[in-house]
N, C-alpha and C positions, 0 to 999 in steps of 0.2 A: 149568517143571512144570506137571502137567496135575493139578486136582482133579476129584473126583467127588464130591457130596455132603460136601464139605469135608474129604473124606480124599485123600492123596496117590496118584496112579495111578502106580506105578513103571513099568508095563509101557508107558504113552505117556508116559513125561518122561525127559529127559537131564539129569542133574545130578550133582554128587559130594558125598560126605559126608567131609570134612577132619577128623581129630581130632589135637591136638597137644599135647603137653607141653615145658615149658619148663625146663630144670634149671638148677640153678646155675652149671655149670661151661661156660655157653654152647651147651648141647647142646639141638638141638630133636629130640624124638623122636616119632613119631605113624605115622599111616596115612591113607590115602585110598580110599574105596569109591567105585566107579563103578556109576552106573545110565545104561544106555543103550536106548532107544527102538529103536533098531536090532535090539538082541538077539532083541527081539520080534516086530518087524514082519518081518523076513528069516525065511523058512522054509526056507530050504537049511540043511544040515546043517553046523556049524561045525567045519571042519578045525583050526584054532589061533588063539589070541589072545595077542597080547603087548602088555603095558601099560608104556610107559617115562615115569618121572616123573622131570622134570630142575626142579633149584632152581637159582638164581642164588645162591651162596654167597659171604659177604664176613667172611674170618677172619683176624686178623692181619694186616690189612694187604694181604691178597692176595685178588683176585676169581676166581672159577671157577665152572664149571657141575659140580654133582654129579647122578648119574644112580642111577635105583632102577628096578627092573623086577621083573616077576612074568608068568609064562605060566599061560594056561588058567584065568586067575581073574580076579576083579572087584576086587581090592584090591592096593594095594602099601604095604607097610612102607617106614618110612626114619627114619633117625638120623644127623645131622651135626651140627658145630658152625658157628655165625653168631654175628656181633657184635650183630645185631639180631633183635627177635622178629616181624619182619614177613618172612612168606614170599612169594617171586615165583617161580611156576614155571609150567610147561608139561606137559601130559599128552598123550602120543602113542600111540593105540592102532591097533595092527595086527590085522585080522581076517581068515582068510581061511575062504571058504565053497566046499563043493560046489556046483556049478551043472551046468545042462545047457543049451547054447546050440545051436540047428539041431542036437538031436539028440547032438551030441558033450559027452560028460563035459570039465568044464572049473574053472577055479577061479577065484572072485572075492575079489578083494582089495579091503578098503576101509582106508582109512586117515581116523582122526579125530584132530584137534587142539582142544584147548582149553585157555586159560590157567586157572592155579590162582593163588589168593591167598587170604590170610587176614583181612584188612583190607577195610573198607567201601569204603574210597578207597586204591587203589594205583595208581602207575605201573608196570603190569607191562611189561618190554621186550619181552617176547615176544609182544605183540599186534601191536606194528610190525614187528618182525623177520620174523614169520610171515606177516604182513599178515591176520590172524585178523579183523580188525574189517571187511573185506571180504566175510566169510561171512554168508550169510542166516543168521538164527537163528529 
């Protein structure tokens, strides 16, 4: 995150705002809002944006990945049952931009991935699975 005069500059920062509510029946309900520096840096017109939010779910002795998505927006709502209040997830963002290369109209495709969790120390399995620790931040 980039700050100017102690104020967060969302046009030069990439981060997420995760809001969650834990219900008594093991339901986790929430939303994630994404702030992407590239949305401001890339001057080409955006054709489409798709956000996929994946969480590792552990409920009633079964483990699986649950997926939520939204198109052409900066947020995703989610609700699922989990035996733990620890969220371990991955955001995958696909964006398509109009662009011109060598005077030809083309489409620029950008995929961005980053881990999501709600605890200070979380062993997020998606980091190793997708080799996210090799990305320069």
